[in-house]
KETOR-709443 format. One record per residue (C-alpha): residue in one letter; z, y, x. Coordinates in steps of 0.02 Angstrom, whole numbers, padded with zeros to 5 digits, always signed. Example, Ala and Ser with C-alpha at 12.3 -4.5 7.8 and 13.67 -1.06 7.14 Angstrom:
<semars>
a+00390-00225+00615;s+00357-00053+00684;
</semars>
This chain:
<semars>
m+02166-02612+00896;t+02182-02438+00831;h+02273-02283+00886;t+02361-02134+00837;p+02361-01957+00914;i+02420-01956+01104;s+02584-01872+01150;v+02653-01842+01325;d+02828-01861+01387;q+02888-01693+01449;n+02981-01780+01585;s+02832-01865+01653;e+02847-01764+01818;t+03019-01833+01851;d+02968-02015+01807;v+02836-02025+01929;q+02966-02090+02058;n+03020-02229+01937;i+02844-02316+01916;p+02869-02500+01927;e+02769-02603+02056;i+02596-02640+01993;p+02563-02829+02020;d+02386-02892+02075;a+02347-02982+01913;l+02369-02895+01739;p+02316-02939+01561;v+02187-02826+01502;l+02200-02741+01332;p+02031-02662+01275;l+02048-02500+01182;i+01919-02439+01046;n+01887-02257+01059;t+02036-02220+01167;v+02070-02183+01341;v+02249-02179+01401;v+02279-02078+01559;p+02431-02092+01676;m+02596-02021+01622;a+02537-02012+01436;m+02640-02084+01293;v+02525-02171+01164;p+02566-02246+01006;i+02433-02391+00963;m+02413-02522+00830;v+02360-02699+00885;g+02283-02815+00756;q+02161-02934+00836;e+02227-03114+00866;r+02201-03113+01045;s+02276-02944+01074;v+02433-03000+00976;k+02445-03152+01087;l+02425-03038+01240;v+02571-02926+01185;d+02683-03074+01147;e+02655-03137+01322;v+02678-02978+01416;m+02842-02941+01313;r+02913-03102+01382;t+02877-03046+01563;n+02868-02878+01646;r+02790-02783+01493;l+02645-02717+01605;v+02472-02718+01539;a+02300-02646+01595;l+02227-02517+01461;v+02043-02503+01483;a+01920-02420+01362;q+01777-02511+01284;r+01598-02464+01337;h+01536-02532+01172;p+01661-02507+01029;e+01573-02616+00908;a+01603-02776+01014;r+01730-02895+00936;p+01818-02963+01041;a+01760-02869+01195;g+01709-02971+01339;p+01704-02915+01531;d+01541-02839+01509;d+01598-02734+01368;i+01733-02631+01449;y+01746-02495+01595;r+01802-02549+01766;l+01930-02411+01789;g+02080-02396+01675;t+02268-02365+01677;a+02410-02479+01704;a+02540-02453+01567;i+02712-02514+01509;i+02758-02557+01335;h+02915-02468+01285;r+02930-02512+01101;l+02861-02644+00989;l+02873-02646+00803;r+02800-02797+00703;l+02739-02749+00530;p+02734-02868+00379;d+02543-02889+00387;g+02555-02962+00562;t+02499-02807+00658;l+02597-02734+00793;q+02643-02553+00826;l+02661-02515+01009;v+02726-02365+01110;i+02654-02375+01281;q+02666-02253+01427;g+02513-02238+01557;l+02573-02265+01734;e+02445-02259+01859;r+02256-02267+01885;i+02191-02447+01923;r+02014-02525+01957;i+01971-02704+01899;l+01911-02806+02035;d+01864-02962+01942;f+01923-03070+01793;l+02032-03213+01814;q+02021-03284+01632;t+01947-03235+01469;e+02048-03344+01348;p+02155-03329+01262;f+02147-03159+01315;l+02077-03064+01463;v+02170-03069+01631;a+02095-02977+01785;r+02139-02945+01967;v+02166-02758+01993;e+02207-02633+02126;r+02292-02462+02121;s+02161-02317+02134;p+02254-02159+02177;e+02168-01992+02159;q+02125-01875+02300;v+02238-01724+02314;t+02195-01587+02441;a+02322-01455+02449;g+02271-01271+02465;t+02243-01103+02378;e+02093-01163+02289;l+02182-01302+02204;e+02320-01192+02148;a+02194-01062+02082;l+02108-01199+01978;r+02277-01264+01915;r+02328-01085+01861;t+02160-01043+01780;l+02166-01211+01687;g+02350-01162+01634;e+02299-00989+01567;l+02152-01068+01457;f+02256-01209+01399;g+02396-01080+01354;k+02260-00988+01245;l+02200-01151+01165;v+02368-01220+01109;p+02396-01089+00972;l+02219-01112+00906;t+02243-01310+00893;e+02345-01384+00760;d+02360-01556+00836;i+02439-01484+01001;p+02626-01442+00986;n+02661-01258+01044;e+02802-01324+01164;l+02664-01406+01268;a+02606-01233+01326;a+02779-01200+01401;a+02789-01371+01472;g+02624-01362+01559;e+02685-01200+01650;n+02831-01299+01717;i+02722-01445+01787;s+02678-01388+01968;d+02594-01555+02011;p+02403-01526+01987;r+02366-01709+01955;l+02494-01725+01822;f+02448-01567+01738;a+02272-01619+01731;y+02318-01784+01651;l+02427-01679+01527;v+02274-01574+01477;t+02160-01722+01476;a+02277-01809+01355;m+02308-01662+01233;t+02143-01576+01230;p+02013-01639+01098;m+01857-01710+01175;e+01749-01868+01163;t+01807-02030+01231;s+01660-02032+01357;v+01717-01862+01422;r+01897-01918+01432;q+01838-02074+01528;e+01731-01963+01642;i+01883-01857+01693;l+01985-02017+01720;e+01856-02087+01843;l+01838-01923+01950;d+01929-01961+02114;a+01969-01783+02172;v+02101-01683+02075;d+02003-01518+02110;n+01855-01594+02027;k+01954-01646+01882;l+02023-01468+01859;q+01848-01395+01872;r+01782-01512+01735;l+01933-01474+01628;i+01911-01289+01641;e+01730-01307+01574;i+01789-01414+01436;v+01933-01301+01384;q+01821-01147+01398;q+01703-01225+01276;e+01834-01289+01157;l+01918-01119+01165;a+01754-01025+01122;v+01724-01143+00976;r+01899-01116+00914;e+01894-00927+00927;l+01726-00923+00838;q+01798-01043+00698;q+01940-00919+00687;q+01829-00763+00678;i+01723-00847+00539;a+01870-00894+00449;s+01943-00724+00462;d+01774-00644+00411;a+01769-00756+00259;q+01945-00710+00214;e+01910-00532+00229;k+01757-00552+00124;i+01850-00640-00007;s+01988-00506+00004;k+01857-00373-00019;t+01771-00468-00170;q+01945-00487-00252;r+01987-00302-00229;e+01820-00262-00298;y+01844-00380-00442;i+02016-00304-00481;l+01954-00128-00474;r+01805-00169-00584;e+01916-00253-00707;q+02028-00090-00707;l+01877+00010-00726;k+01820-00093-00879;s+01990-00067-00952;i+01979+00124-00928;q+01798+00116-01004;r+01856+00020-01142;e+01997+00136-01179;l+01873+00279-01181;g+01737+00186-01284;e+01615+00184-01146;e+01603+00004-01106;d+01521-00044-01273;a+01385+00086-01241;e+01342+00026-01065;q+01329-00158-01116;a+01232-00108-01271;e+01114-00017-01151;i+01091-00163-01035;q+01061-00285-01186;e+00935-00161-01254;l+00846-00168-01085;r+00848-00352-01083;n+00780-00363-01255;q+00641-00242-01207;l+00596-00346-01053;e+00590-00502-01154;v+00456-00431-01275;a+00355-00331-01146;q+00244-00465-01097;l+00256-00437-00910;p+00157-00539-00785;e+00268-00672-00701;e+00280-00574-00538;a+00330-00415-00624;r+00450-00508-00746;k+00548-00588-00597;e+00560-00421-00512;a+00619-00335-00678;f+00754-00459-00710;r+00817-00470-00532;e+00845-00276-00535;l+00923-00298-00711;s+01050-00423-00638;r+01089-00294-00502;l+01109-00169-00634;e+01240-00268-00729;r+01349-00278-00573;l+01344-00091-00541;p+01463+00040-00620;a+01380+00173-00721;i+01438+00302-00611;s+01347+00232-00457;p+01195+00338-00400;e+01090+00174-00387;y+01130+00137-00569;g+01026+00281-00617;m+00882+00241-00501;i+00870+00056-00560;r+00884+00109-00745;t+00739+00229-00723;y+00635+00086-00629;l+00670-00031-00779;d+00615+00107-00908;w+00451+00118-00822;m+00429-00069-00818;v+00460-00098-00995;s+00353+00059-01051;l+00191+00017-00949;p+00051-00072-01054;w+00049-00228-00954;n-00065-00312-01084;a-00093-00189-01225;t-00284-00155-01263;t-00372-00049-01393;g-00558-00087-01340;e-00671-00129-01489;a-00832-00229-01487;i-00964-00119-01419;n-01092-00066-01550;l-01247+00008-01455;g-01310+00094-01616;y-01147+00180-01647;a-01138+00226-01463;r-01314+00305-01469;q-01259+00403-01620;v-01101+00469-01538;l-01195+00520-01384;d-01328+00614-01489;e-01192+00701-01583;d-01100+00761-01441;h-01236+00811-01319;y-01402+00885-01325;d-01548+00818-01211;l-01485+00730-01057;e-01589+00584-01103;k-01587+00502-00935;i-01399+00510-00930;k-01381+00444-01107;d-01504+00295-01073;r-01410+00251-00913;i-01241+00247-01018;l-01316+00146-01146;e-01379+00019-01018;y-01208+00017-00945;l-01125-00020-01112;a-01254-00148-01150;v-01224-00242-00996;k-01041-00231-01024;k-01064-00305-01199;l-01163-00449-01130;k-01042-00480-00991;s-00893-00474-01113;e-00973-00610-01217;r-01016-00710-01065;a-00838-00694-00993;t-00772-00766-01161;v-00886-00921-01145;l-00827-00942-00969;e-00643-00932-01014;e-00673-01073-01142;q-00759-01180-01009;s-00623-01149-00874;s-00499-01202-01005;a-00596-01357-01046;q-00621-01404-00860;e-00430-01386-00826;s-00405-01528-00953;s-00557-01631-00904;t-00552-01769-00765;e-00738-01757-00729;e-00791-01700-00552;i-00880-01529-00536;p-01042-01527-00438;a-01020-01447-00267;s-01168-01333-00300;q-01090-01264-00463;k-00971-01120-00444;p-00804-01142-00537;p-00792-01030-00700;e-00660-00921-00633;l-00759-00868-00483;v-00907-00831-00605;l-00788-00744-00722;e-00723-00632-00573;e-00903-00591-00529;i-00938-00538-00712;r-00786-00434-00723;r-00845-00316-00584;e-00924-00167-00650;p-00991-00015-00561;i-00900+00147-00555;l-01004+00291-00636;c-00991+00467-00550;f-01063+00614-00640;v-01115+00739-00513;g-01173+00910-00564;p-01136+01096-00576;p-00985+01162-00683;g-01002+01164-00866;v-01146+01042-00888;g-01041+00919-00988;k-00979+00797-00865;t-00801+00783-00938;s-00861+00782-01118;l-00975+00633-01077;g-00829+00529-01026;q-00748+00578-01193;s-00899+00519-01286;i-00904+00350-01195;a-00719+00324-01247;r-00766+00365-01425;a-00911+00251-01428;m-00809+00105-01353;g-00660+00141-01464;r-00550+00161-01314;k-00423+00299-01274;f-00479+00431-01150;v-00368+00482-01005;r-00411+00617-00869;i-00327+00668-00708;s-00390+00805-00594;l-00395+00762-00408;g-00441+00945-00353;g-00319+00993-00213;v-00229+00823-00207;s-00188+00802-00024;d-00042+00673-00033;e-00071+00485-00039;a+00083+00457-00138;e+00002+00553-00284;i-00108+00407-00297;r+00003+00262-00245;g+00168+00323-00291;h+00330+00358-00191;r+00458+00228-00130;r+00601+00207-00245;t+00722+00250-00104;y+00668+00429-00116;i+00765+00546-00236;g+00661+00589-00386;a+00526+00456-00346;l+00395+00419-00473;p+00238+00308-00486;g+00067+00381-00442;r-00039+00480-00563;l-00132+00324-00614;i+00020+00233-00677;q+00084+00390-00760;a-00077+00412-00851;l-00080+00237-00910;r+00089+00244-00974;r+00038+00406-01069;a-00116+00311-01139;e-00009+00166-01192;t-00153+00047-01157;a-00215-00053-01012;d-00403-00019-01047;p-00437+00167-01066;v-00580+00262-01006;f-00509+00344-00861;m-00590+00498-00788;l-00548+00546-00610;d-00607+00729-00619;e-00654+00834-00458;v-00663+00685-00344;d-00759+00793-00218;k-00613+00905-00203;l-00478+00784-00131;g-00385+00855+00017;r-00314+00774+00165;s-00146+00811+00256;f-00007+00733+00373;q+00052+00652+00208;g-00100+00529+00204;d-00276+00520+00146;p-00287+00505-00049;a-00473+00460-00034;a-00426+00309+00061;a-00295+00261-00079;l-00439+00272-00200;l-00541+00138-00115;e-00431+00003-00180;v-00432+00082-00364;l-00621+00100-00369;d-00659-00071-00293;p-00687-00194-00430;a-00648-00339-00304;q-00466-00265-00271;n-00408-00166-00417;h-00350-00316-00520;t-00200-00321-00399;f-00173-00136-00369;v+00011-00110-00307;d+00096+00051-00348;t+00227+00084-00212;y+00360+00129-00341;l+00330-00028-00452;g+00313-00138-00304;v+00219-00265-00406;p+00032-00287-00450;f-00041-00193-00595;d-00211-00249-00662;l-00334-00095-00663;s-00488-00207-00686;r-00484-00182-00876;v-00491+00014-00850;l-00662+00088-00860;f-00662+00222-00714;i-00778+00379-00726;c-00779+00510-00586;t-00848+00686-00585;a-00899+00793-00437;n-00998+00952-00410;t-01076+00884-00252;v-01084+00716-00164;e-01080+00797+00014;t-00895+00812+00017;i-00855+00639-00055;p-00808+00522+00087;s-00940+00391+00124;p-00832+00242+00093;l-00778+00306-00073;l-00959+00358-00127;d-01016+00187-00084;r-00911+00114-00225;m-00990+00227-00354;e-01158+00249-00440;t-01197+00431-00447;l-01286+00510-00606;s-01346+00683-00578;l-01328+00818-00718;s-01428+00972-00671;g-01425+01140-00759;y-01495+01175-00930;t-01654+01277-00971;e-01643+01428-01086;l-01708+01331-01230;e-01579+01190-01201;k-01441+01320-01192;l-01502+01392-01357;h-01494+01218-01438;i-01316+01184-01363;a-01251+01358-01421;r-01319+01327-01601;r-01262+01142-01622;y-01101+01138-01525;l-01031+01299-01448;l-01042+01414-01606;p-00966+01292-01727;k-00829+01252-01601;q-00786+01439-01581;l-00794+01467-01767;r-00662+01333-01791;a-00555+01387-01645;n-00554+01563-01713;g-00516+01529-01895;l-00683+01570-01966;k-00797+01488-02092;p-00976+01460-02061;e-01033+01565-02193;e-00931+01713-02128;l-01026+01728-01963;t-01213+01707-01918;i-01277+01733-01749;t-01468+01743-01742;d-01570+01645-01616;a-01633+01805-01534;a-01451+01861-01512;l-01409+01695-01438;q-01553+01710-01311;r-01505+01887-01261;i-01332+01822-01224;i-01403+01679-01120;r-01531+01791-01031;e-01428+01954-00999;y-01244+01901-00998;t-01242+01725-00913;r-01341+01656-00768;e-01267+01486-00737;a-01323+01302-00733;g-01192+01250-00863;v-01139+01327-01027;r-00957+01373-00997;s-00989+01553-00975;l-01098+01564-01122;e-00960+01479-01232;r-00843+01616-01175;e-00964+01757-01219;i-00994+01681-01390;g-00804+01664-01414;t-00790+01854-01366;v-00919+01892-01510;v-00831+01775-01633;r-00658+01847-01604;k-00725+02021-01628;v-00797+01977-01794;a-00633+01882-01835;r-00543+02041-01812;q-00657+02138-01922;i-00634+02016-02062;a-00450+02016-02038;e-00438+02205-02049;g-00538+02196-02214;k-00692+02291-02138;v-00815+02156-02172;a-00816+01999-02278;a-00958+01914-02173;t-01084+01976-02052;a-01241+01920-01964;v-01256+01972-01774;e-01435+02019-01715;a-01500+02030-01540;e-01489+02223-01536;q-01303+02222-01584;i-01248+02113-01435;p-01208+02267-01320;d-01092+02321-01463;y-00993+02161-01440;l-01008+02123-01255;r-01051+02294-01186;r-01186+02325-01053;p-01288+02173-00995;r-01228+02092-00834;f-01391+02019-00764;l-01561+02100-00757;d-01731+02031-00700;e-01717+02123-00532;v-01853+02025-00440;v-01985+02159-00472;e-01869+02299-00417;r-01807+02210-00258;i-01983+02181-00186;d-02039+02355-00160;r-02090+02351+00019;p-02157+02236+00146;g-02026+02114+00227;i-01943+02051+00072;a-01970+01869+00013;t-01894+01768-00135;g-01824+01604-00091;l-01736+01470-00193;a-01565+01392-00147;w-01460+01252-00205;t-01275+01278-00234;p-01135+01172-00307;a-01143+01279-00462;g-01334+01247-00483;g-01485+01331-00406;d-01495+01511-00364;v-01620+01646-00308;l-01605+01704-00129;f-01690+01862-00057;v-01729+01860+00124;e-01761+02036+00206;a-01843+02062+00370;t-01885+02226+00471;m-01943+02264+00644;m-01886+02411+00757;s-01910+02462+00937;g-01784+02393+01071;r-01764+02376+01251;a-01791+02190+01236;e-01879+02076+01115;q-01746+01989+01009;l-01702+01912+00850;v-01545+01977+00744;l-01482+01871+00607;t-01359+01937+00473;g-01290+01871+00317;m-01164+01739+00353;l-01291+01609+00406;g-01248+01438+00466;d-01316+01359+00619;v-01459+01271+00531;m-01521+01421+00442;r-01516+01518+00603;e-01623+01389+00689;s-01740+01395+00545;a-01758+01585+00563;q-01795+01558+00757;a-01918+01424+00720;a-02003+01542+00587;l-02022+01694+00703;s-02095+01573+00846;y-02223+01509+00724;v-02278+01681+00664;r-02284+01752+00845;s-02384+01601+00912;n-02502+01602+00770;a-02514+01791+00739;e-02705+01809+00769;k-02735+01667+00649;l-02630+01742+00519;g-02713+01903+00522;i-02571+01993+00619;d-02592+02102+00772;p-02525+01997+00921;k-02448+02165+00998;a-02349+02193+00838;f-02197+02100+00909;v-02206+02175+01087;g-02045+02279+01126;k-01984+02248+00945;v-01818+02188+00882;v-01845+02075+00725;h-01692+02089+00613;v-01683+01955+00466;h-01546+01987+00335;v-01497+01881+00183;p-01400+01991+00057;a-01230+01935-00013;g-01166+01931+00165;a-00991+01873+00104;t-01056+01706+00045;p-01089+01574+00175;k-01275+01505+00179;d-01343+01355+00272;g-01478+01237+00264;p-01665+01220+00325;s-01751+01252+00150;a-01755+01442+00180;g-01875+01420+00328;v-02032+01460+00233;t-01958+01617+00148;m-01901+01679+00320;m-02072+01645+00388;t-02149+01740+00238;a-02032+01887+00256;i-02070+01902+00443;a-02260+01885+00420;s-02248+02016+00280;v-02168+02144+00382;a-02269+02105+00531;s-02430+02119+00435;g-02379+02264+00318;r-02427+02155+00162;l-02313+02149+00014;v-02248+01982-00055;r-02282+01951-00231;n-02139+01993-00343;d-02165+01844-00464;v-02165+01706-00322;a-02018+01609-00259;m-02029+01476-00127;t-01936+01338-00038;g-01967+01220+00107;e-01928+01185+00288;i-02041+01258+00424;t-02083+01178+00589;l-02154+01257+00749;r-02326+01191+00707;g-02322+01269+00538;k-02293+01114+00438;v-02189+01128+00278;l-02069+00979+00252;p-01980+00931+00096;v-01809+00980+00044;g-01686+00933-00094;g-01626+01004-00255;i-01795+01048-00326;r-01741+01029-00508;e-01594+01149-00484;k-01707+01270-00380;v-01847+01277-00510;l-01726+01309-00654;a-01654+01450-00548;a-01826+01523-00535;y-01858+01502-00724;r-01693+01590-00762;a-01743+01734-00645;g-01914+01763-00724;i-02016+01693-00582;k-02195+01642-00632;t-02254+01544-00471;v-02155+01423-00367;i-02211+01370-00193;l-02142+01202-00137;p-02177+01068-00012;q-02318+00954-00064;r-02207+00801-00032;n-02087+00865-00160;e-02209+00868-00299;p-02158+00700-00376;d-01982+00782-00400;l-02062+00891-00528;e-02047+00753-00654;d-01861+00788-00663;v-01901+00966-00713;p-01891+00995-00908;e-02063+00998-00987;e-02030+01165-01065;v-02002+01238-00891;r-02153+01146-00812;h-02269+01221-00947;q-02209+01407-00910;l-02214+01398-00721;q-02353+01380-00598;f-02312+01259-00453;v-02407+01278-00287;p-02384+01125-00177;v-02419+01169+00008;s-02407+01073+00169;a-02444+01209+00290;a-02380+01383+00316;e-02551+01456+00302;e-02554+01398+00120;v-02385+01481+00093;l-02442+01652+00153;e-02607+01639+00058;t-02520+01621-00111;a-02364+01727-00071;l-02438+01886+00010;t-02533+02013-00076;p-02713+02053+00000;a-02717+02168+00145;s-02765+02346+00100;s-02934+02404+00161;
</semars>
């Protein structure tokens, strides 16, 4: 038995009075997936043999039949256990016999019945039944439920194609809550089990409440479907509109001759991306952006942003390399040609290159092994590391950081390394950089966004393996825009920089092939995590002899070339160069020396250009004619002309320097210590400790114990505008105080350094090489230094060690014994 959609007789309410008498026994017609409710007009199809016999039988009698839904639709034929016990008594109004033997019936439900028991099962089911009327409790609640259901049903009808629109008006005319409930049950889409559930509810108000829930849910679903369909239609309309406008725009561009240029540009970008050898992740991102570019009109602001991004992607050296095989002999030759002395630094660079050469050869072997293992089926021992892990360890290289005062050749060392390796040299200065985006780049959403300085420099270099110098790494700033030093942690970490992601690019770029070299004037201001990733190589100042060789071999030829002179047109004697070094420069490096030589060369070039001379030789006595009066004199002798003045040695970022400490005593209301000269906290504490030691050991030091009674001790360090700090001036302050207290002069050819304690112990300090070179430049003959610093003298050039006398001391008495002149009798 099959069925078609249910309909309802609009005159059902008037036909209630004409319901025929229901007999006690009725033939039972099982329905598959169908529930017929009272007053519903239902067309059904009957095809089973037993059902056809049932219909033929009832058509010869009263045409009444019991319609009951099957519990189990798959049962063929359905037995007593396969059907519900509550159904509907119905009358067959029309029968049509089709050619294939099936029957088409029009049946109207009459009244709810309940099956008591079955009287027969063959040839069809016959059961004893009884009427099962619904419970109707009149009242305002029932009327409210009916009206609520009517309003919801009225909203549902326009949204449901299977329900005729007239039913909404018909439902408003049905005042009987029971009949209206069955009307909604018959016409609202719902599952067979739910319709059977409503039929079995005895109370009409319960039927109405359940129907309100069902209609509300169905209404919500229908409204959502309509909204989805409406949104989809709106999107389709918008897409169609954009398509039409885009086609119109193409037509306009075609008329103006612009379309071909735009398409040619996009095609050129596509071709460039195809040959750019991008890594897979970068390739996917680039082509995704290219597909977006194709859909955008050229006048769109986003078009230019994407176009610029793709330009960066195709122009970066993703896999382009220029490095040659490392030749250590050639590397040594290059370093010797470019730099005088610096033997320790050169040795370390050659060690670095040697290790890099061996690791490169080992990496090639491992790559071959890794490829072989990928194609092999043999099991690798658990104790053996896979070649790719060993390869990653081999590729990790230390980051060299050249530390030293300005002008000692840190940057030129990087250039020499690049020349020795056959690589390009790239340099960026980090001094004053305080924005993290300078390292990592800006987001593409910002107007004028660009990649960071690293990626920009690699684009200029056009290679992925340059020698990359990060200059002035100790002068990085920090602001609300981020910490650039933190961004450099990833760049300088060999374990991470192979997947460095620039914020602008948004894809990893391999920096592991880049040879990074850093430079700094001091390590004190380099953040500890960043310093931990680097190997520092110290470049101290040059001696006078070293400067002379550098000037003769490098600086003078360079200035001759820069000013258009031939070597035979100008000769500067060694004595003249020594005078320039001694009287016109006083620095650790040679930058000022080069400027002074350049001044001499330019003045000679002018004379030659004016035709005054054809060639000239500059002697030592002529230097003031070119450079005017000397800027530096050996003033140590002049400065120490009375007791209370001592010469100390200090370390500065620009190299070592000579420091004068002056002390005096005067009467005052109370004993006190006055310190001037822009001294830091550590230096102030050193002065206090020095005074306490001298006072507590006055008698042992040959000083009148009453010398300090009622006296104010004033210690001053000249150059008061320059901040000074550190403990290494302790012995100098102690010597100055002891000198003024005892009335003994300090020797004018002695300089000293060391930290003093209250017990008179002299503790070691740093920067011995720089301090000794400063003493040598100032004409000092004797240097007093802590005994524990004696091994540091190995770093002092041999030339300087032979010309200076070093006095290692461990106690303050030894310092005074050497520094003070004998007491006058």
